[in-house]
N, C-alpha and C positions, 0 to 999 in steps of 0.2 A: 296207523289205522285209517281206513277210508270208508266213507259212507256213499251209497249209491241210491239215487231216487229214480224209480221207473214208473211211467205212467203211459197209457194209451193216449193217442191224439185226441180221442173223444173225451177223455177225462181231464186233461190238463194241456195247456199250450207250452211250447218250449220257452216262451218268456216267463211263465210262472216258475218252471223248474230252474231257470237260470237265476231268477230273483231269489228263489230259496237258497240256492248254493252260495250266492254272493252274500247273503246275510250271515253266513257261517264261515266263509272262507274266501279270500281274494283270489285263490287259484282254483280252477275248475276244468274238468274235461267233459265235453258233450260228445259222447261216442255216437249218438243217434238223436233225432229230434225229440224222442221221449225218454232219454237216458242222460243223467248227469252224475258225475262222480267228483268228490271234493275230499281233501284230507281234513281229519278231525283231531290229530294228535295234539295240536296246540290248544284245543278246547278243553283238554283235561284239566288245566289250571283254572279256566274260567268257569266251566260248567260242572265237570266232575267225571264219573265213570262213563263208559260207552252206554250203559242203560240210561243214565240221566241225559246224555247227549241225544240219544234216540228219542227220549221223551220230549225234549225241547223241539226236535225237528218235527215230531208228530204234532206238537201243539201249534207250531207255525203253519203246517199244512191244514190243520183244523180251522184255524183262524181265517185262512185265505180259501177255504172250501176246496182244497186240493185232494183229489183222490188218486193215490199213488202207493206203491210198495217200497219199502225201505230195507236196506241190507247194510250191515256193517261188518267188515272183514279186515284181514291184515294186509291185502293187496288190491288193487283196482279190478283186476279181471274176476277174482272170486267175488267181490262185492256186486259186480255187474250180473254174473251168473245167478247168484242167489236172488238179487232183486227181480230179475226177469222170470224166474221159475218158481218163486215162492210169494204168495200174497201176504200182505200185512207187513210185519216187522220181523226181521231175521238178524239175529247177532251171532257171529261165528268168531271164536278166537283162533289163534294160530295153532292150537293143539287139537281142535275139534272140527275144523272147517272142512277137512276131507270127509268126515262123516256127513256133514250137511250136503256136500256135493254129490254123494254117492248115488242118490236116487235120480239125479238129473239125467234125462235121456241123452244118448250121444248126439242126435241131430242139433241139440241146443248149443253144443260146442262149435259146430259148423255155422250156425246162425250168429254166434258171437264173433267168429272171425271168418269173414266171407272170402278171404284169400286162400283158405285151405282147399285142396283138391277134393271134389265130391267123390272121386274114386276111393279115397281113403275110407270113407263112410261105408261104402259097399264092401270093402275088404274087412272092415271090423264086424259088419253084420254077418259075413260068411264065416267069421270066427266064432260067431255065437254071442258076441258082446252086445249088450243092450243099454247100459247106463254107464255113468262115470266111475261107479264102484267097480264094475267089471274090468274097465280099462286100467284103473289105478292098481289092481291087484297083479297085473302083468309085470314081468321083469323089465326094467328100463333097458338093460343090455339086449335082451331078446327083441324088443321093439326097435332098438337102433339097428340091429342086424337086418331086419325084415323091411322096416318102413323108413329108415334113415332119419334125419333131422326133423321133418314134419311129424312123424310118429312119436318122437321123443317130446316135441312140443305139445302135441295133444295129450299125451300122458301127464306131463307136468300141469297142464291146464285142468285136467280131471282131478289132480291130487291138490290143486290149489297152491302150487309151488312156483307160479310165475310172479317174479318180483320185478316190477319196472316202474319208472316214474310216470307221472301224469303227463298226458299229451295236451299240454296247455296251449290253446290257440293264442298266438301273438296278436296284440291289438293293432288294428290298421293305423299306419302312420301317414300323416298328410305331409307331403313334401312341397306344399304351396303355402305361401304367406302374403297377405295383403296389408298394406300400411296406408292409411289415410292421414294426409298432412294437415296441420292447423293452418298453415299459411303456404301459399304457392311458392315454389322455389324455382328460380331461373339460373341459379349459380350451380356449377357442378360440384364444388367442394362440400357444401352442407348436404347435398343430396347423397354423396358417397359416404358420408358418416352414417346415414340411415341405412343405405344399401349394405354397408359392411356389417352393421348389426344384425340386419335380417339374414344375410348370407351366413353369419356365424351360427345363428340358430338353425338354419337348414343343414349346415355341414355337421353340427353336432348330432342332429338326428341321423344323418347318414353313417357317421362313425359308430354310433350306438347300435346300429344294425349291420355293422361290417359291410356297408355299401359305399359307393362313390357316385359322383355325378358325371354322366355322359354328355348331358345337354342342359343348358341354362336357357329358360325362357323368361324374359323381362317385358311386362306390359306396363306402360306409363299412361296414366290418364292426365291430359293436359287442359288448359283453360280453353273455354269456348267449345267444350264438348269434343275436343280432338283427342286422339290416341296415337301412341307411338309404341311399336312393338319390335323386338329384336331377339334373335336366337343365336346363342354361342354354341357350336358343336365342338367338343374337346376331342382332339386325337387320342388322348389317354384319359381314363376316368380320373376325376380330381376329388379330393375330400378336404382341402385346405381353403378356408375362407379368403385369406389374403391373396392367394394365387387367382382365384375366381374373380375377386374384386378388381384386381389389377387388369385382368382380361376385359371385364366390363367397362372399366374406366377408359382403357385405350379405345374400345369401340365407341363409347359415348362422345370421346374427344374427336374422333374421326367423323361420326355421324350424330351430331347433337339433335335433341328434340327441337321442334319448331316453336314451342311455347313453354310457358312455365309448367312445372309438374305439381298436380294437386294430389295424386295418389299413385302408388305403383304396386304391382303384384309379381312376385318371383316364384318361379317353379323349376324344380331340378327333376331330371329323369334318373332314378336310381338304377345302378348296375353293379356287377361284381367289380370289386377294386382290382387294379393291376398288380399282379404279384410276379416278381422277377428276382432270381438269384444271381447276384453278381459273380463274374468270373474271377478266379484267383490270379490268373496270369494275364488278365486283360487290363488295359489302361483305364483310368477313371474317366467316366463320361458325366456330362452335366445331368442333373435330374430332369425327367421329362417335364415337370410343371415349370421349372425355371427356363428350360429351352423353349417351352411354349410361350412364355411372356416375352422372351427375347424375339421370337419370331413374330409376335404380334406387334411389337415395337417397330420391327423392320417394315411389316406390312403397312403400319401407319405412315411411315416415311416415303416409301416408294410405291405404295398401292398394293391392295390385295391381289390384283391381277398379275403382279409380277413376283409373287411368293408362292411357292408350292413345289411339287414333285414333278419332274418332266416325265411324261409318258409317250412312249413311241406310238405312232399312228400305224394302222395296217395299210401301208402304201409303199410303193417304191421311190417316192419322191425323196430326194436327199434331205437329211436333217429335218425330217417332219415329226414333230411332237406337239403336245399341248400340256398346259399346266393343269395339275389335278391337286386336290387338297393333300396337305401333308399327312403322312403315316408315320408316326413315331413308334409304332409297335415292332418289337424286334422279331426277326424270323423265328419260327418254331425250332427248326433244326437246319444244319449246314448240308447242302446238297452238292455234291461234286459232279461237275460235267465231264462225263467220260470223253467227250471230244476234245477237252483241253488237257488231257493226260495222256502221256506216251510212256511206253515201257522200254526200258533200256535193254538191249539185247544181252548184256552180261549179268543183268540182275532182274528179279521179278518185282522190284519195288517201283511204284509209279513216280514219275518225275514230271513236274510241271514245265510246260514249254514256254519259251520266252516270246512275248508278244509286244509289239509297239503299241504305245498309247497315242491316240490322235486328239489333239487339242483344237477344237474348232474356234474360228473367228466369227463372232456374231456382232454386226453383220459382216460378211466376207469383205476382205480388203480389195478395193479397186486397184488394178495393176496395169502396168504397160509392159507388153511382152514383145520382144524382137525374135522373129522366127528364122530358123535356118532350114529351108524347105518347108515341112509341115510340123516340125518339132520345135519347141521353145528353146531359145539360145540365151537370151538375157532377160531378166526379170527385175522390175522396179516397182515397189509398193511402199506403203508407209511402214517403216521399220524392217522391210525386207528388200534386199538389193544384192544382186550377184549374178555371176555367170553359171549356166547349168553345166554340171560335170557329167551327170548321168541322168537319164530320164526313162521313164516307162509310160506306155499309153499309145494312142488315146483309147479311153473307154467311153462309148457314146451310150448315153441314156436319155430317155425321153418318156413322157406319159401325161396323163390327165389333160389331154388336148381339149376336152369338152368343158373345162372349168377354168376359173381365173388363176389357179395355181399350176397351170400347165408349165412344163419345162422342157428344154432340149439343150443338152450341153455335151461337151467333150472334157473329159478329166484326165489329168496327168499327175504322175508322181515324179518330182524332180529334186535332185540333190545339187545344192548350190556349192560354190567354192567356199562359202563361210562355214561349212561343215554341217549345215541343217538340211533336213528333209521336209519337203512341203507337198501339200496336195493343192493343185491349181486346176481351174477349169475355165472354159470358154463358153459364153452363151452364143449359141449358133445364130439365132435370129439377128442379134445386135452386134455380134463379133466383139463383145466385151469380155475382157479377162479379169479374173478374180483369184486371190489367194484364199482358199477355203480353210486350210488347217495346217498345222506343223506336227510332225511326229516327235515324240520324246525318245 
């Protein structure tokens, strides 16, 4: 059983209706500013029959000078329709509520659910239907054939046969927590203990709402009115406090605050958690959170500017790239490059072509090259030495003459007598030779 209290805005405020519902049930649905619905089945053991429950609700309204209409029915939609269209108190059991709804005009159904197409109301009027009783008298099969699912929903609404749970609004959850310290802390270990407890509370709230943290913002209030702020942007959403704490610890060890901490505030940005199905025939990979901690430790040792994902730049300059933030998200799907597939003449099945991999030397190895005419003949560099068996080139490239990154070089592919294949080049302005890469 459900009770619905309806009042015009001039007769009662939404806060009064919410206070009334919360006095009788912890769960409520506020379908509009003047309409509130709540379950009363649990009140039978405390108060008694629906008549007694209705009497208690009316007594509460009289004490607080609330002018509203009350309806009690077996489902929320029927209770709302009765409360909005009948003044005073209306009680309808499961067996007679369709009789109570019969005299309600059809436009009230469309006012109850504004997502319905108004064209349906015109069709029903053309059929000569005026109220819920006329619509409920029609065959459900005939309504389904002519109006489809929306028509069946309208007929069930007119019969009082819509059974659904309450749409209870979830309480707003605060993903920010502030902690004031009794004594200023200038050591990281006791501060991490408090940070871990606070992060545990935040992560528990995230998991209770099936959420995860994409970003952690930490604000530290220091002595002498100073502040320290840091943000950790996670490549994959996290909901485990130990992992988040470890990343924050590595950041604070690398960039410690300038003074003792007297208070701190932690805030996480909630997003959808990462869901991924593992492959049955794929090798196991480390979990993203553990991989992220490992990468953070590497960044602490070698510097954040030396850790990331290389991204090619839109330029013809050889080996031009820049570091970008790591992206641990797997690709959505595998896309085959048609340029890398060839068809065998004897079969229609695609076969992958064999391509050489080039391993670059960064920085390029300085070399001494003896020429035979214009072609290289003998090459000597750190770890590379031999006579040229075959060579191809030169390929001349140049560009960006207007910038400090300008280049002008001649490139050669050479096969040495040691069995390896190398890419070498000569800087034309300085006539300096370098070993750029080796082919696998």
